[in-house]
C-alpha angles and dihedrals in degrees: 000000000000134000123250135175086264094050138263110354118212116265119275123222128204095009137084117253115262122259113280091231088059093054099044106043120088116239091238095045095067115102087225098046124110113258117241091245095050087049091049091051093047096047096046098041094039091060090044089052092067103025102045096059088051091057094042091055092045087053091049093051093052094046104036104022099141088049091046093048089052092051089049092052090048094048091050093051091047089051093047092051090051090050093051090048094050095044092056108108115221124186114264120245119258112290103224092181095050095114095048088052095049086054093047091053093062084059092059091080087083093048129025102348103058092146113038094191091056088048093053093044091055090056091047090057094260096302117174111277091238089060095053100084133175096266092049088050089047090053090052098049092040085060091044100050105024102028090233112139122207095331135085123271129216115306091248091053093045090051091050091047089052094050091050091052088055088054088050093055093048093044095051092031092234138127116222111218111253122246134028136283104223116226095019109132134193132212106272104177094189092053103033114103120256107257097212135153120211113254109211120229086246095068094043090053093046095048090047093049094045088051093049091048090048087055089053090051093052093048089048088053091051104261124138125211120236136167133210100241111269097335094104090235113130128181141176121228133185132189106225088225088071091071092080100244124108112249130196088226137001125257127186122220116202131189119188122203 
């Protein structure tokens, strides 16, 4: 058993007793502890940050339901149009460094592709190795190097790709099974559909309102908002001297978003 500011604590088994200073110093006496006023501001406005937007949205729904419904329909149409525009596949521009990248790929055996079969199986969604045949591998690298999806490239490009696959077999000391497994597909990120779920305008408004009120909370707590140039990284910083209490030394608290 050990003594704390609240009396005798139950005995601890299998662990050393806490440091005496940690059991006798009041939580508000430490120079690094949060002041009662700061705690009140954070607690009160912290709950308000998430509760107030909810009631505002409910009130808006009750008072302006027809207008809100029209906004939701317009928002849905806008997001659907964006999805259709971004899902449309366009042929990639000419890849002038293709041959260099094909040569560099052969050097990946000593780096991140020690096993060529395991590498291709991963792109074919962990299909059994016996199903990933030479023509399937040709389809995948035709898409990777030439941007041609599930169709033949030009005769010159097909000859170049066939010679490169021969180099792959020699370099990794493997033999790709001849033929093709019909219906076997690989991950083609530029051709796969966007698996998105519509986000109602209600959630957008709520999240932005909560973020805005969160900024108000941090400013009332003495934080200042800064950014790291054009990197997109922003952060909030506060000097401990701004809390209104005398400190033996200054300490800076930083929150990154």
